[in-house]
LUMDOVEX-892653 format. One record per residue: x, y, z of N, C-alpha, C, CB in turn. Coordinates in steps of 0.2 Angstrom, whole numbers, padded with zeros to 4 digits, always signed. Glycine has a CB too. Example, Ala and Ser with C-alpha at 12.3 -4.5 7.8 and 13.67 -1.06 7.14 Angstrom:
+0066-0028+0039+0062-0022+0039+0066-0016+0039+0057-0022+0045
+0064-0011+0035+0068-0005+0036+0064+0000+0039+0070-0003+0029
//
This chain:
+0169+0017+0726+0172+0019+0734+0179+0021+0731+0172+0012+0740
+0183+0026+0734+0189+0028+0729+0193+0025+0735+0190+0038+0727
+0199+0022+0729+0203+0020+0736+0211+0021+0732+0200+0009+0737
+0215+0020+0734+0222+0020+0732+0229+0014+0733+0223+0026+0734
+0233+0017+0727+0237+0011+0726+0244+0015+0726+0235+0007+0718
+0249+0012+0730+0256+0013+0729+0261+0009+0727+0259+0016+0733
+0264+0009+0722+0269+0006+0718+0276+0011+0718+0265+0005+0711
+0281+0006+0713+0285+0008+0713+0288+0008+0704+0288+0005+0719
+0290+0014+0703+0292+0015+0696+0297+0016+0693+0290+0018+0694
+0301+0014+0689+0306+0015+0685+0306+0020+0680+0306+0009+0683
+0308+0026+0683+0307+0030+0678+0314+0035+0676+0299+0034+0679
+0312+0041+0674+0320+0041+0670+0323+0045+0675+0320+0045+0662
+0320+0046+0681+0325+0051+0687+0325+0043+0692+0320+0062+0694
+0325+0037+0690+0326+0033+0696+0321+0029+0697+0329+0038+0701
+0322+0025+0701+0315+0021+0707+0311+0025+0709+0316+0018+0712
+0305+0025+0709+0300+0033+0713+0293+0030+0716+0297+0040+0707
+0293+0029+0721+0287+0028+0723+0281+0034+0720+0288+0027+0731
+0274+0028+0718+0270+0034+0713+0261+0031+0718+0270+0033+0700
+0259+0036+0719+0252+0033+0722+0249+0038+0715+0248+0035+0733
+0241+0032+0717+0236+0032+0711+0228+0031+0715+0239+0026+0705
+0225+0037+0713+0217+0035+0714+0215+0033+0712+0212+0037+0714
+0209+0029+0713+0205+0027+0708+0199+0023+0709+0208+0024+0705
+0194+0020+0706+0186+0018+0708+0185+0011+0704+0178+0024+0705
+0182+0006+0706+0182+0001+0702+0177-0002+0704+0187-0003+0702
+0173-0005+0700+0165-0006+0698+0163-0011+0692+0161+0001+0694
+0159-0014+0693+0157-0022+0688+0162-0028+0687+0155-0020+0679
+0161-0031+0681+0164-0039+0679+0163-0038+0673+0161-0045+0682
+0170-0043+0672+0169-0045+0661+0176-0042+0664+0162-0040+0651
+0176-0040+0659+0186-0041+0656+0186-0033+0657+0189-0044+0645
+0194-0031+0661+0195-0025+0663+0196-0020+0658+0200-0024+0665
+0194-0014+0660+0192-0007+0656+0194-0002+0659+0186-0006+0655
+0202-0001+0657+0202+0007+0661+0202+0013+0658+0208+0009+0663
+0201+0018+0663+0194+0022+0660+0203+0029+0664+0180+0021+0666
+0205+0034+0659+0209+0039+0658+0208+0046+0655+0213+0037+0656
+0207+0050+0660+0205+0058+0659+0209+0062+0655+0207+0062+0665
+0206+0070+0653+0212+0073+0651+0215+0078+0654+0213+0075+0646
+0217+0083+0653+0223+0087+0659+0215+0091+0661+0233+0095+0656
+0217+0093+0669+0214+0096+0673+0207+0095+0678+0215+0101+0671
+0205+0087+0672+0200+0086+0674+0202+0080+0680+0196+0084+0668
+0196+0076+0681+0197+0070+0686+0192+0064+0684+0196+0073+0695
+0194+0056+0688+0188+0051+0686+0180+0052+0685+0188+0047+0691
+0180+0057+0687+0172+0060+0688+0171+0060+0683+0171+0066+0689
+0174+0063+0675+0169+0065+0671+0172+0060+0670+0167+0070+0667
+0170+0054+0667+0168+0048+0665+0162+0045+0669+0174+0044+0665
+0156+0047+0674+0152+0045+0678+0146+0042+0676+0151+0049+0682
+0147+0049+0668+0139+0049+0665+0140+0041+0661+0137+0057+0658
+0146+0038+0660+0145+0033+0657+0146+0027+0661+0147+0033+0651
+0151+0028+0666+0155+0022+0670+0146+0016+0672+0162+0026+0681
+0144+0017+0674+0136+0012+0674+0136+0010+0668+0127+0017+0675
+0133+0011+0662+0133+0007+0657+0138+0004+0654+0132+0010+0653
+0146+0005+0658+0152+0000+0655+0149-0002+0660+0161+0002+0653
+0149-0005+0664+0151-0007+0672+0147-0015+0669+0146-0001+0681
+0142-0013+0665+0138-0019+0666+0138-0025+0662+0132-0018+0667
+0148-0022+0658+0149-0028+0655+0156-0027+0654+0146-0030+0648
+0158-0022+0660+0166-0023+0660+0167-0024+0668+0171-0016+0656
+0173-0022+0669+0177-0020+0677+0182-0015+0675+0182-0026+0681
+0175-0009+0675+0177-0003+0676+0184+0001+0680+0173-0001+0678
+0191+0003+0678+0194+0006+0686+0196+0012+0682+0201+0001+0691
+0191+0017+0685+0192+0024+0682+0198+0027+0686+0186+0030+0682
+0203+0031+0684+0208+0033+0689+0210+0042+0688+0215+0028+0688
+0211+0045+0693+0216+0051+0694+0220+0048+0693+0217+0054+0698
+0223+0053+0687+0231+0053+0682+0238+0056+0690+0230+0063+0672
+0242+0055+0688+0245+0060+0694+0245+0065+0696+0250+0060+0695
+0243+0066+0700+0244+0074+0701+0237+0078+0699+0250+0078+0697
+0232+0072+0697+0225+0078+0696+0220+0073+0701+0221+0078+0686
+0214+0076+0701+0209+0075+0707+0212+0070+0715+0202+0070+0703
+0212+0066+0715+0213+0064+0723+0219+0060+0722+0208+0061+0728
+0224+0061+0716+0231+0056+0716+0239+0062+0718+0233+0052+0705
+0240+0058+0722+0246+0064+0722+0250+0066+0716+0251+0061+0727
+0254+0072+0719+0260+0072+0712+0265+0067+0711+0264+0079+0713
+0267+0069+0705+0272+0063+0705+0279+0064+0710+0275+0061+0697
+0283+0059+0713+0288+0063+0715+0294+0068+0713+0290+0059+0717
+0294+0072+0716+0300+0076+0712+0305+0075+0707+0304+0077+0716
+0305+0078+0702+0312+0078+0698+0309+0072+0693+0321+0076+0704
+0302+0068+0697+0299+0065+0689+0293+0068+0685+0297+0056+0691
+0295+0069+0679+0292+0073+0674+0286+0069+0670+0298+0075+0668
+0282+0074+0668+0274+0071+0668+0274+0068+0663+0268+0076+0668
+0278+0068+0658+0277+0065+0651+0277+0058+0648+0282+0068+0648
+0274+0056+0644+0275+0049+0641+0280+0044+0645+0277+0049+0633
+0285+0046+0644+0290+0042+0648+0291+0039+0652+0294+0044+0649
+0287+0044+0658+0285+0042+0667+0278+0041+0668+0287+0049+0673
+0273+0042+0664+0266+0042+0666+0265+0032+0662+0261+0051+0661
+0266+0032+0657+0264+0026+0654+0268+0022+0660+0266+0024+0644
+0273+0021+0661+0275+0017+0666+0271+0016+0672+0282+0019+0669
+0271+0023+0674+0267+0022+0680+0259+0019+0682+0268+0027+0682
+0256+0021+0673+0250+0015+0673+0253+0007+0671+0244+0017+0665
+0256+0007+0669+0257+0000+0670+0259-0006+0675+0260-0001+0666
+0261+0000+0678+0264-0001+0685+0259-0003+0691+0269+0006+0688
+0255+0006+0689+0248+0001+0693+0244-0004+0690+0242+0006+0695
+0243-0006+0686+0239-0012+0683+0239-0021+0687+0243-0013+0675
+0247-0019+0688+0253-0024+0689+0251-0023+0697+0261-0021+0686
+0249-0018+0699+0248-0020+0706+0241-0019+0710+0253-0016+0710
+0236-0020+0705+0231-0020+0703+0229-0029+0702+0231-0016+0697
+0234-0032+0699+0229-0039+0698+0228-0038+0691+0222-0039+0703
+0229-0034+0685+0226-0032+0680+0231-0033+0674+0223-0026+0681
+0229-0037+0668+0235-0039+0663+0233-0038+0657+0237-0047+0662
+0234-0033+0653+0231-0031+0648+0225-0029+0646+0232-0034+0644
+0224-0024+0652+0215-0021+0651+0213-0019+0645+0212-0012+0656
+0208-0018+0642+0206-0013+0639+0206-0006+0639+0202-0014+0639
+0208-0001+0637+0209+0007+0639+0206+0013+0635+0217+0008+0638
+0200+0018+0638+0199+0022+0635+0200+0028+0639+0193+0021+0632
+0204+0032+0633+0205+0042+0636+0204+0048+0633+0212+0045+0637
+0202+0051+0634+0199+0057+0631+0205+0061+0632+0193+0060+0635
+0207+0067+0629+0213+0073+0627+0217+0071+0629+0213+0080+0628
+0221+0071+0635+0227+0067+0638+0225+0061+0639+0229+0069+0645
+0222+0059+0641+0219+0050+0642+0220+0047+0637+0211+0049+0644
+0219+0052+0630+0218+0049+0624+0226+0047+0622+0213+0054+0619
+0229+0051+0622+0235+0050+0621+0237+0046+0625+0239+0056+0620
+0236+0043+0630+0240+0041+0635+0239+0033+0633+0238+0044+0643
+0233+0034+0631+0230+0027+0631+0232+0023+0624+0222+0027+0633
+0234+0026+0621+0235+0027+0612+0244+0025+0612+0234+0037+0609
+0249+0029+0618+0255+0025+0620+0253+0019+0622+0260+0029+0626
+0249+0018+0626+0250+0007+0631+0247+0006+0622+0242+0003+0641
+0246+0007+0619+0244+0001+0613+0248+0003+0610+0237-0001+0609
+0251+0008+0609+0258+0007+0604+0261+0003+0607+0263+0014+0602
+0264+0002+0616+0269-0003+0617+0265-0009+0618+0273-0001+0621
+0259-0012+0615+0257-0016+0616+0255-0020+0624+0259-0017+0613
+0252-0016+0629+0253-0013+0635+0244-0017+0637+0255-0004+0636
+0241-0014+0631+0231-0017+0632+0230-0019+0626+0224-0012+0634
+0222-0023+0630+0220-0027+0626+0215-0023+0618+0216-0033+0633
+0214-0017+0619+0211-0012+0613+0210-0004+0617+0202-0014+0609
+0209+0000+0611+0214+0007+0614+0206+0011+0610+0225+0010+0611
+0201+0017+0615+0196+0020+0612+0200+0026+0612+0188+0019+0616
+0202+0032+0609+0205+0038+0611+0199+0044+0606+0214+0037+0607
+0195+0046+0613+0192+0052+0611+0193+0058+0614+0186+0052+0612
+0195+0061+0606+0197+0068+0604+0205+0068+0609+0191+0075+0607
+0209+0063+0607+0215+0063+0609+0220+0070+0607+0216+0056+0607
+0224+0068+0612+0228+0074+0610+0236+0072+0607+0229+0079+0618
+0240+0075+0602+0245+0074+0599+0245+0075+0592+0246+0069+0601
+0239+0075+0587+0236+0076+0582+0236+0082+0580+0231+0074+0582
+0239+0090+0581+0239+0096+0579+0244+0097+0577+0237+0101+0584
+0241+0103+0572+0248+0108+0573+0250+0113+0577+0250+0111+0568
+0255+0116+0578+0259+0122+0581+0255+0128+0583+0264+0126+0576
+0251+0129+0581+0245+0134+0579+0238+0129+0585+0242+0133+0567
+0238+0126+0584+0231+0123+0586+0234+0123+0591+0228+0116+0583
+0240+0120+0593+0241+0116+0603+0245+0125+0605+0251+0105+0605
+0245+0130+0603+0244+0133+0605+0238+0137+0607+0248+0135+0604
+0234+0136+0604+0227+0139+0606+0223+0133+0609+0224+0142+0599
+0224+0127+0609+0221+0125+0615+0227+0124+0620+0217+0119+0615
+0232+0125+0623+0234+0128+0627+0234+0134+0632+0236+0128+0626
+0232+0139+0626+0231+0147+0629+0224+0143+0632+0230+0155+0622
+0219+0140+0630+0211+0142+0631+0212+0137+0638+0203+0139+0623
+0215+0132+0640+0218+0127+0646+0218+0132+0649+0223+0123+0646
+0222+0137+0648+0229+0140+0655+0222+0147+0658+0242+0145+0649
+0216+0148+0652+0214+0154+0652+0208+0150+0657+0214+0157+0644
+0205+0145+0656+0201+0141+0660+0204+0139+0668+0201+0135+0656
+0208+0136+0668+0212+0136+0676+0215+0142+0679+0220+0132+0676
+0215+0150+0675+0216+0156+0679+0208+0157+0682+0218+0163+0673
+0204+0157+0679+0197+0156+0681+0195+0151+0687+0194+0153+0675
+0199+0146+0687+0195+0141+0692+0201+0143+0697+0196+0131+0688
+0204+0147+0699+0208+0148+0705+0205+0156+0706+0217+0147+0704
+0204+0161+0702+0203+0166+0703+0195+0167+0707+0205+0168+0698
+0192+0163+0705+0185+0161+0705+0184+0160+0713+0182+0154+0701
+0182+0166+0717+0177+0162+0723+0173+0156+0725+0173+0165+0722
+0175+0152+0729+0169+0145+0728+0160+0146+0730+0172+0138+0736
+0159+0154+0734+0154+0157+0733+0151+0158+0725+0156+0163+0735
+0155+0162+0723+0154+0162+0715+0152+0157+0712+0159+0164+0712
+0158+0150+0710+0156+0146+0708+0151+0140+0709+0160+0144+0708
+0151+0142+0716+0144+0138+0718+0137+0141+0716+0142+0137+0726
+0138+0149+0716+0131+0151+0712+0130+0150+0705+0131+0157+0711
+0137+0152+0701+0136+0149+0694+0133+0142+0691+0141+0149+0693
+0135+0138+0696+0133+0130+0694+0125+0130+0695+0137+0124+0699
+0121+0135+0697+0115+0132+0700+0109+0136+0691+0114+0135+0712
+0114+0139+0688+0108+0137+0681+0113+0135+0675+0102+0147+0678
+0112+0137+0670+0109+0132+0665+0118+0138+0660+0097+0134+0661
+0116+0145+0661+0119+0149+0658+0128+0149+0663+0114+0157+0657
+0126+0148+0670+0132+0148+0674+0137+0142+0670+0130+0145+0682
+0134+0135+0669+0136+0130+0671+0143+0133+0661+0128+0120+0672
+0137+0133+0659+0139+0136+0650+0146+0138+0654+0134+0145+0646
+0147+0146+0656+0151+0150+0657+0157+0145+0660+0147+0156+0661
+0156+0140+0664+0161+0138+0667+0165+0130+0664+0158+0138+0674
+0161+0129+0660+0164+0121+0656+0158+0122+0651+0162+0112+0663
+0155+0125+0647+0156+0128+0639+0161+0126+0634+0157+0134+0639
+0169+0126+0636+0173+0127+0631+0175+0117+0630+0180+0133+0633
+0172+0111+0635+0173+0106+0636+0166+0102+0633+0175+0105+0643
+0161+0107+0635+0155+0101+0636+0152+0105+0628+0148+0101+0647
+0147+0103+0623+0142+0106+0618+0136+0107+0623+0140+0101+0613
+0135+0099+0628+0128+0102+0630+0132+0104+0639+0119+0095+0628
+0132+0109+0642+0134+0110+0649+0129+0109+0653+0137+0117+0651
+0122+0110+0649+0119+0111+0654+0115+0105+0659+0115+0116+0653
+0119+0100+0653+0114+0093+0656+0120+0090+0663+0113+0084+0647
+0126+0096+0664+0130+0093+0670+0124+0094+0676+0139+0097+0672
+0126+0092+0681+0121+0095+0689+0128+0100+0690+0119+0088+0697
+0124+0104+0695+0129+0111+0698+0133+0105+0704+0121+0120+0703
+0131+0100+0706+0137+0099+0711+0144+0096+0706+0135+0094+0718
+0141+0092+0701+0147+0090+0695+0151+0096+0692+0145+0086+0690
+0148+0102+0692+0151+0106+0689+0154+0111+0696+0146+0108+0683
+0153+0112+0701+0160+0112+0706+0167+0110+0708+0159+0112+0708
+0163+0100+0706+0171+0098+0708+0173+0099+0703+0173+0093+0712
+0172+0098+0697+0178+0100+0690+0182+0106+0692+0174+0101+0681
+0177+0110+0690+0182+0116+0694+0185+0117+0698+0180+0119+0696
+0185+0114+0704+0190+0113+0710+0194+0111+0707+0190+0110+0716
+0192+0106+0705+0197+0098+0703+0205+0105+0697+0189+0089+0693
+0202+0108+0691+0205+0110+0688+0208+0117+0693+0202+0110+0681
+0207+0119+0696+0211+0124+0702+0215+0119+0705+0205+0127+0708
+0213+0115+0708+0218+0109+0714+0227+0104+0709+0210+0099+0718
+0222+0105+0704+0227+0100+0701+0234+0101+0702+0226+0101+0694
+0239+0099+0703+0246+0099+0708+0251+0100+0699+0247+0089+0714
+0247+0093+0695+0251+0092+0690+0249+0096+0683+0251+0084+0688
+0246+0103+0683+0242+0106+0678+0248+0108+0674+0236+0112+0681
+0252+0110+0677+0256+0117+0673+0264+0110+0671+0260+0127+0682
+0268+0104+0675+0269+0104+0672+0267+0099+0665+0273+0105+0675
+0261+0096+0665+0260+0093+0658+0260+0096+0656+0256+0090+0656
+0258+0102+0654+0255+0107+0650+0261+0108+0647+0252+0114+0653
+0267+0109+0651+0274+0110+0648+0277+0102+0644+0278+0112+0654
+0275+0098+0648+0276+0091+0644+0274+0090+0636+0274+0086+0648
+0267+0093+0634+0265+0092+0631+0267+0098+0624+0261+0090+0634
+0272+0102+0626+0272+0106+0620+0278+0104+0616+0272+0112+0621
+0278+0098+0615+0281+0097+0608+0280+0087+0607+0291+0099+0608
+0275+0087+0610+0269+0079+0609+0268+0080+0604+0262+0078+0613
+0267+0075+0598+0263+0073+0589+0267+0067+0591+0266+0076+0579
+0259+0067+0590+0257+0056+0590+0260+0054+0585+0247+0052+0590
+0265+0050+0580+0266+0047+0574+0266+0039+0577+0274+0049+0570
+0263+0040+0580+0265+0030+0578+0257+0026+0575+0267+0025+0589
+0260+0021+0575+0253+0017+0569+0246+0014+0572+0255+0010+0563
+0252+0013+0579+0249+0008+0584+0242+0001+0580+0243+0015+0591
+0249-0003+0577+0243-0007+0573+0245-0014+0576+0243-0007+0563
+0243-0014+0584+0244-0021+0585+0239-0024+0588+0250-0024+0588
+0235-0019+0592+0228-0019+0592+0222-0017+0592+0227-0021+0593
+0216-0016+0591+0212-0013+0587+0211-0004+0591+0204-0019+0587
+0210-0002+0587+0211+0007+0588+0203+0009+0586+0218+0011+0582
+0201+0014+0588+0197+0018+0588+0196+0025+0590+0193+0017+0589
+0197+0030+0586+0199+0037+0586+0188+0040+0587+0205+0040+0575
+0188+0043+0588+0182+0046+0590+0184+0052+0592+0180+0044+0595
+0178+0057+0589+0180+0064+0589+0173+0068+0589+0184+0066+0583
+0170+0070+0594+0164+0077+0594+0164+0082+0587+0167+0082+0601
+0160+0084+0584+0158+0087+0581+0158+0092+0581+0155+0085+0580
+0156+0097+0589+0157+0102+0590+0160+0103+0596+0154+0104+0590
+0169+0097+0596+0174+0102+0600+0175+0107+0597+0181+0100+0602
+0178+0112+0604+0181+0118+0604+0185+0118+0606+0180+0122+0607
+0189+0115+0608+0196+0114+0612+0200+0110+0605+0196+0108+0621
+0198+0105+0605+0204+0098+0595+0199+0099+0594+0208+0087+0593
+0200+0103+0589+0195+0103+0583+0197+0098+0578+0194+0111+0579
+0191+0095+0575+0190+0089+0575+0192+0087+0566+0182+0088+0577
+0195+0091+0565+0200+0092+0559+0206+0088+0562+0203+0101+0558
+0207+0087+0567+0213+0082+0570+0212+0077+0571+0216+0084+0576
+0205+0074+0570+0203+0067+0571+0205+0065+0562+0192+0066+0573
+0205+0068+0558+0208+0065+0551+0214+0064+0550+0207+0070+0545
+0218+0069+0553+0227+0067+0553+0227+0062+0558+0234+0075+0556
+0225+0058+0564+0224+0052+0569+0222+0047+0563+0218+0053+0576
+0219+0046+0560+0216+0043+0555+0222+0042+0549+0210+0047+0553
+0226+0047+0547+0230+0047+0543+0236+0042+0546+0232+0053+0541
+0238+0046+0552+0243+0042+0556+0242+0036+0557+0244+0045+0561
+0237+0034+0558+0234+0026+0562+0229+0024+0554+0227+0027+0572
+0231+0020+0548+0228+0017+0545+0223+0012+0548+0233+0016+0542
+0225+0008+0550+0221+0003+0554+0216+0004+0561+0224-0001+0556
+0217+0010+0562+0210+0011+0565+0203+0014+0562+0212+0015+0569
+0200+0015+0567+0193+0016+0566+0190+0025+0567+0188+0010+0571
+0188+0028+0561+0188+0035+0565+0179+0033+0566+0191+0043+0559
+0175+0037+0571+0169+0036+0573+0171+0044+0573+0167+0029+0580
+0162+0049+0570+0162+0055+0574+0158+0054+0578+0159+0061+0571
+0156+0059+0584+0154+0060+0590+0145+0067+0589+0163+0063+0596
+0144+0065+0585+0135+0071+0583+0135+0073+0590+0126+0066+0582
+0136+0082+0587+0134+0087+0595+0136+0085+0600+0127+0087+0597
+0144+0083+0599+0147+0079+0608+0153+0086+0606+0151+0066+0610
+0154+0088+0613+0160+0091+0612+0167+0086+0614+0160+0097+0614
+0171+0093+0618+0179+0088+0619+0177+0084+0624+0186+0091+0622
+0172+0082+0627+0174+0079+0632+0166+0076+0632+0177+0083+0637
+0165+0071+0627+0159+0069+0625+0156+0065+0628+0158+0067+0619
+0159+0059+0634+0153+0056+0642+0149+0062+0643+0158+0054+0652
+0147+0067+0644+0142+0071+0645+0138+0071+0640+0143+0077+0646
+0138+0071+0634+0136+0075+0629+0132+0068+0627+0143+0079+0624
+0135+0064+0626+0128+0058+0624+0134+0054+0628+0125+0055+0614
+0131+0050+0633+0134+0043+0636+0133+0036+0632+0129+0043+0643
+0127+0037+0632+0125+0030+0627+0129+0030+0622+0119+0031+0623
+0131+0036+0617+0135+0032+0611+0140+0031+0613+0135+0034+0604
+0144+0036+0619+0151+0033+0620+0152+0029+0621+0155+0034+0625
+0148+0028+0626+0149+0018+0631+0146+0016+0624+0143+0016+0642
+0142+0016+0618+0144+0010+0614+0150+0012+0609+0137+0007+0611
+0152+0016+0609+0160+0015+0604+0164+0013+0608+0164+0022+0602
+0164+0012+0615+0169+0012+0618+0170+0002+0619+0169+0017+0624
+0162+0000+0619+0160-0008+0620+0163-0012+0615+0152-0009+0620
+0158-0008+0610+0161-0009+0603+0169-0011+0600+0160-0003+0602
+0173-0006+0603+0179-0008+0602+0182-0013+0606+0183-0003+0601
+0180-0014+0612+0184-0019+0617+0181-0024+0615+0185-0018+0626
+0176-0025+0612+0174-0035+0609+0177-0036+0602+0164-0037+0607
//
């Protein structure tokens, strides 16, 4: 069941109230799940039941995405604002130093949480921030095109496309290697999440100058990259390994940019192995 927590964050713009929507399930050590830009917490649905058998899973909608409201006016969607918000959210929920797994933008946030020693372990799936400027421009233009398509397509057209494997590939083939495995309902929901994401443009703008350069050597770190990632090319994983020599680099064969749907068992195993 979806819940929402509101707390006060000390941001560069001052003390501001922030609200984050989340779902909590399972038992064991807490595990925070962070999605990518334009997505929502349901991106983790294929693996959540596997993880919840061993962990207390908290899947969140990042501020300005999914069911979470936008950040207060004047608060930027950058690491300096969002990471303290996630820390404050954990405090409000009574969670101390959870394990964290993140995908894309969520992977970048997970690594920064690890860099600040706010979590017990980090699993970053195709994390942002290890790109060249050319690779970043390609990824951002692709994301912008996806957002434009989600905004101009009428809902009946989206629903009709979602009913066929070819239509699901047209809507989500950029981020999934096996889009036909997504249910029609999930494809419609994530297309609408991309359409209505109030934090999309500002998050993209905040990411233009982001390069992750920290070693993150205080906690266990796994970086995992899909071999069929079409958005953040897998050679970026090699750069991540060079930046963080103590991290484990894992290939996800046959997986795309959002690998949780493409191989749920493998992704869950990687996350659980890291958190152990």
